[in-house]
N, C-alpha and C positions, 0 to 999 in steps of 0.2 A: 726588459731594458736591462742594456748592459750600464757598466759605471762611465763617467768621462761625458754622460748624455749622451751615447751613441744609440741608435735603435737597429738592433737585427730583427730579420724576418723573423716569425716563429718557428719555422723549422729548424734555424739554426738554434735557438733558444732551447726547443725540445732535443735537440741533440746532444746540448751542454747537461741539460737535467738526466737524460739516459746516461751520461759517463759519472753521474755520483749517486745511481741506484742502484741497489746489488743486483748481479746478476749471474746465472749459471756460467755464462759465457765467459766470463774474468780465468776460470780457472783451466781452461782451453791453453794449449800452446803456451805453457810456462807462465800461465797467468797472465798473458798480456791483455789489454784492454780492446775491443773491438769495438773501432770506431767509424762509423759509415755516416760520410757528407753528401747531401743530396742537396744539389743547388742550382742555380741558371747562371749561366755566363753572363748575361749582361744585367743582372740585377747588381744594386750597387752596394748591397747589403753583403750579398755573395760576394761580390769581386773585395771588399773592402776586409769580408772574414779570411779569405785566403791567402790576399795580398800580404797583409798585416799582422795576423791573430795567428790563425793555423801554422804558417811560416815558422814560428817560433819554437812550435814541436822539433825541426829541422834543425836550428841553430842550437839545440841543447842535446843532450845526450835521453829525453823525454821520447822522442819517435821509437825507440830502442823498447819501450815497452807498450806501443802501440801497433795494433793489426789496424790501419788505416786504409780503407774502400772510399774511394772517391767517384761519384755516379753525377754527371751533368745531366740532369733530369728532374729538375725541382717544378712545379708548377706549371706541366707540360702535359701534354693528354693527344690521344688519336682521336679522330673524327671517324666515327663507325660506318659513317655513307661513304665517305671518300676516301678513308686509311690515309690521308694526309696529318702529319703533327701539328698541333698548334702549342706555341709557345708564348707566355705572357709578355714576351718583349717582343714579339713578330719572328719573322721569316730570319731575319740576320741571327739572333739567340737559337733558334734550331738549328742553323748552319754552324753556327761555332759550338753547340752542344755537342752535335756529332762528330767536330772536327776534334772536340776533347776528347771524348769517348775513343775515338781512333787513334788518338795518342796513347792512351790506356792501354790500348790492345798494342800498338806497335811496339810502344817501348815499356815493356812490360814490368820491368824493375821498378817500385815506387818512387826512388828519388828524380829519375830524367822524366817519369811523366808528371809528378808534383813539379818540379822547375818549370816544365812547359806551361802547365796551366796557370801556375804563380805567375809568370811571365803575361799571359796573356790577360789573366785577371787583373793585373797591376796596371797594362796599359789600358785597359777598359776604364777604370777607376782614376786615370787620368785623361780621359777625353779621347784615347787614342782611336775612336772610330768616325774622327771628324771628317768629313767630305773630302776636306781642303788637304788632307795629308796623303791623298792618293795620286799617285803617278798615272800617267797614260797607260803604261805598259801593263799595271795592273787592272785598270777600267775594260781592257779587252781580254782579262783570264777569267775574270767571274762576274756573276751581277751582284755577289757580295763582295764588291770590291774594296772596299776598306778592312774588313772582316779578314778577306785572304791575305792582304797586305802585312795587318797584324799577328796572326798567326806565324806567315813566313818569317817575319822578322824575329819572332820570338825562336823559329826554329833554327835559322841562321846564325843570332846571337848563343845560343847553346852547343851551336855543332851538333845538332841532331839531323838526320837524313830526313828529307820533307817527301820523298818517292813512297815510301810504305804509307804516308799518310792520303796521298793521290788515289793510290790503290784502293785504300780502305774504304775513302768516300766514295768513289766513283762506282765501287762493286754494291755499294746500297747498304752497306755494313752499318749497322747502327740505325736503321730504319726498317728493319724487319716487322713482321705483322703480329704486336705482342697480344693483339685480341685473343691469338689462337696459343696462349703460351700453355697450357695444357698440351699440344702436341711435342713442344720444346723441351719441355719438363721429362716427358716419357721418353723420347729418345734420346735425351741425356741420360737418363736412369741406368746404372749396370749393376744393380744390385741383383739379388735372387732370394728366392728359385723363380717367382713369377712376377710379373709387373701389377700394378694395381688393377683394377677392376676400371676405373677411369679412363685408364690406358687402352681399354679395347673397343671404345668407341670412337679413337679420334682417326683424322681422316688421312693421317700420314704412316 
C-alpha cells in the first residue's frame, strides 16, 4: 500500500522492495541501480505508476543512477495449446503490450521509448480508450481502433516515426514462441568454448 491511500499492484510493490535490498548488481556499471519494471499496459495501477511516479526519475537527475528496463509483459501468458497470448485485460492489452515492446526496440534509447510509453499510459489512465473518441478513418485501420488511435497520437505528439512500429508489429516481433526459450538462449550465446549440454537437444 502506497502513501496517500493509493493501492499499487503487488508486482510494483515487489519492484520497490528490490530497490532497497542489497544486491551484487549495484556494483556494476558504475554502481547504478538495476531497475526492471514488468507491467500491464491497461492496468490502472501500472498506468498511474508510469505516468505520475516513474516519470519523476526523468524529471530529476535520479535517472543518471538507474539502469531502467521496461517490460510490457505483466500478468500475461501463452496458451500452450494454441500459442495465443492471454492478457489480464484482454486482447487490446495484448495489442498495446506488443506496440510498446516494438517502441522499445525501434526507439532503443531510453528517453524516447519511455516518453512514448508514458504518453500512452497517461492517456490510458485518463480514459483515452473510450470508443467515442475513435474516428472513422481509424476504424478502418485496425480492429483495436481506439488503441491504434491512442498510440499513433502519442507518436505524432512526440514526433516519432511510426513506420518502424508498423513494421515491427506486422512482422510478428514480440509474439515469438517463448515456450521454446531454451532454443533462443542457445542461439544467442556467443561464449565458449562449447555450449551447455542443454543446447545439444534443441530443435534449432
